[in-house]
C-alpha positions as CSV (number, residue, x, y, z in Angstrom):
1,M,149.9,2.7,144.6
2,S,148.0,2.1,141.6
3,Y,148.7,3.2,138.0
4,R,146.6,3.9,134.9
5,I,147.6,2.4,131.7
6,R,147.1,5.1,129.0
7,E,146.8,2.8,126.0
8,N,143.6,0.9,127.5
9,G,142.5,3.0,130.7
10,A,143.2,-0.3,133.0
11,I,143.9,0.2,136.7
12,L,147.0,-1.8,137.8
13,T,148.9,-2.1,141.0
14,Q,152.8,-1.6,140.8
15,G,153.4,-5.6,140.9
16,E,151.0,-6.0,138.0
17,V,152.9,-3.4,136.0
18,R,156.2,-5.1,136.7
19,Q,154.4,-8.4,135.3
20,L,153.6,-6.5,132.0
21,H,157.1,-5.5,131.6
22,A,158.9,-9.0,132.7
23,G,162.5,-8.8,132.3
24,T,162.7,-4.9,132.8
25,S,164.8,-3.6,135.6
26,F,163.0,-1.1,137.7
27,P,164.4,2.1,139.7
28,A,163.3,2.0,143.3
29,V,161.6,5.1,143.0
30,W,159.0,5.5,139.6
31,D,159.2,9.2,138.8
32,Q,157.5,10.9,136.0
33,A,160.2,9.6,133.4
34,V,159.6,6.2,134.4
35,C,155.9,6.5,134.0
36,E,156.6,8.1,130.7
37,Q,158.5,5.3,129.4
38,L,155.9,2.6,130.6
39,G,152.9,4.7,129.3
40,I,151.3,4.7,132.7
41,D,149.9,7.4,135.1
42,P,150.2,7.4,138.8
43,I,146.6,7.4,140.6
44,L,147.0,9.6,143.6
45,E,144.8,9.1,146.5
46,S,141.7,11.3,147.0
47,P,139.9,11.7,150.3
48,T,136.8,9.9,151.3
49,P,133.8,12.3,150.6
50,T,131.9,13.3,153.6
51,T,128.9,11.4,154.0
52,T,125.7,11.5,156.2
53,R,124.9,8.9,158.8
54,F,122.7,6.7,156.1
55,Q,124.9,6.9,153.2
56,S,127.9,5.1,152.2
57,A,131.1,6.2,149.9
58,S,132.8,3.9,147.5
59,Q,135.7,4.2,145.0
60,S,134.1,4.0,141.6
61,G,137.0,4.3,139.2
62,V,139.4,7.1,138.5
63,E,139.1,10.6,136.9
64,Q,141.5,13.7,136.3
65,D,141.1,16.6,138.6
66,S,141.3,20.1,137.6
67,L,145.6,19.7,137.6
68,G,145.5,16.9,135.3
69,N,146.2,14.2,137.9
70,W,144.6,10.8,137.9
71,I,142.7,10.6,141.2
72,Y,140.2,8.0,142.5
73,S,136.5,9.2,142.1
74,W,133.9,8.3,144.4
75,T,130.1,7.2,144.6
76,I,127.9,8.3,147.6
77,T,124.9,5.7,148.0
78,D,122.1,6.4,150.2
79,W,120.8,3.7,152.2
80,D,117.6,1.9,151.4
81,V,114.4,2.6,154.0
82,E,115.0,-1.0,155.4
83,A,118.5,-0.5,156.3
84,I,117.9,2.9,157.8
85,A,115.1,1.5,159.9
86,S,117.3,-1.5,161.0
87,A,120.1,0.8,161.9
88,T,117.5,2.9,163.6
89,E,116.4,0.0,165.6
90,T,119.5,-1.4,166.5
91,Q,120.6,2.0,167.9
92,W,117.6,2.5,169.9
93,N,118.1,-1.4,171.5
94,S,121.6,0.1,172.4
95,I,120.1,3.0,173.9
96,R,117.7,1.0,175.9
97,T,120.5,-1.4,177.3
98,T,122.7,1.5,178.3
99,R,119.6,3.0,180.1
100,N,118.7,-0.5,181.9
101,Q,122.2,-0.7,183.1
102,K,122.4,2.9,184.3
103,L,118.9,2.4,186.1
104,S,120.3,-0.9,188.0
105,S,123.4,0.6,189.0
106,C,121.6,3.2,191.1
107,D,118.6,1.2,192.3
108,W,120.1,1.3,196.0
109,T,119.7,4.9,196.1
110,Q,115.8,4.4,196.3
111,L,116.1,2.2,199.3
112,P,114.4,4.0,202.3
113,D,117.9,3.8,204.4
114,A,119.9,4.8,201.6
115,P,122.5,7.9,202.6
116,V,121.5,10.2,199.3
117,D,119.5,12.9,198.4
118,Q,116.7,10.6,197.0
119,A,114.8,13.2,195.6
120,A,117.6,14.0,193.4
121,W,118.2,10.5,192.3
122,A,114.5,9.8,191.6
123,V,114.9,12.8,189.0
124,Y,118.0,11.2,187.5
125,R,116.2,8.1,187.3
126,Q,113.2,9.3,185.7
127,A,115.3,11.3,183.1
128,L,116.5,7.6,182.3
129,R,113.3,6.4,182.0
130,D,112.2,9.5,179.6
131,I,115.7,8.8,177.4
132,T,113.5,7.2,174.7
133,T,111.3,10.5,174.0
134,Q,114.0,11.7,172.3
135,T,113.9,11.9,168.6
136,D,117.1,10.8,167.5
137,P,118.9,7.8,168.9
138,F,122.2,8.9,167.2
139,N,122.2,12.1,169.1
140,I,121.0,11.0,172.9
141,T,121.6,13.6,175.5
142,W,122.1,11.7,178.6
143,A,120.8,12.9,182.2
144,T,124.0,13.6,184.5
145,E,123.9,11.4,187.7
146,P,123.5,13.5,190.7
147,T,127.0,14.6,192.5
148,E,126.1,15.8,195.6
149,G,123.9,12.9,196.6
150,T,125.4,11.8,199.9
151,L,123.9,13.6,203.0
């Protein structure tokens, strides 16, 4: 846990507060009375804010909430255009790799003597090839492999 020094607003860990008061004996649990005596306020954890796929959240200091408690404050940063483009391209590469693996694993279904419904498998394989026509590589709908393929 961290603490805010009332005098100057510095944020310190419990160990650092102990170092400031060397030679002082501390109880196992620091209650409000201990905090008052030391002139500190505990900083309570606050939930990480919800971000979109192309945003980052980082702790940016402390602030008081509506109840007067000190909590960590957050800053949300939008990714720059280059970072979004890079992440999108990386995701498309991953999609293509998965697609190619799925196609390779069912190549045998198109052999002339394969004991499967080749038409159903051909439709499935075409849907795999068309996967890159979807607009959002982070929200891909994959075709379902035929289950009634054996004749």
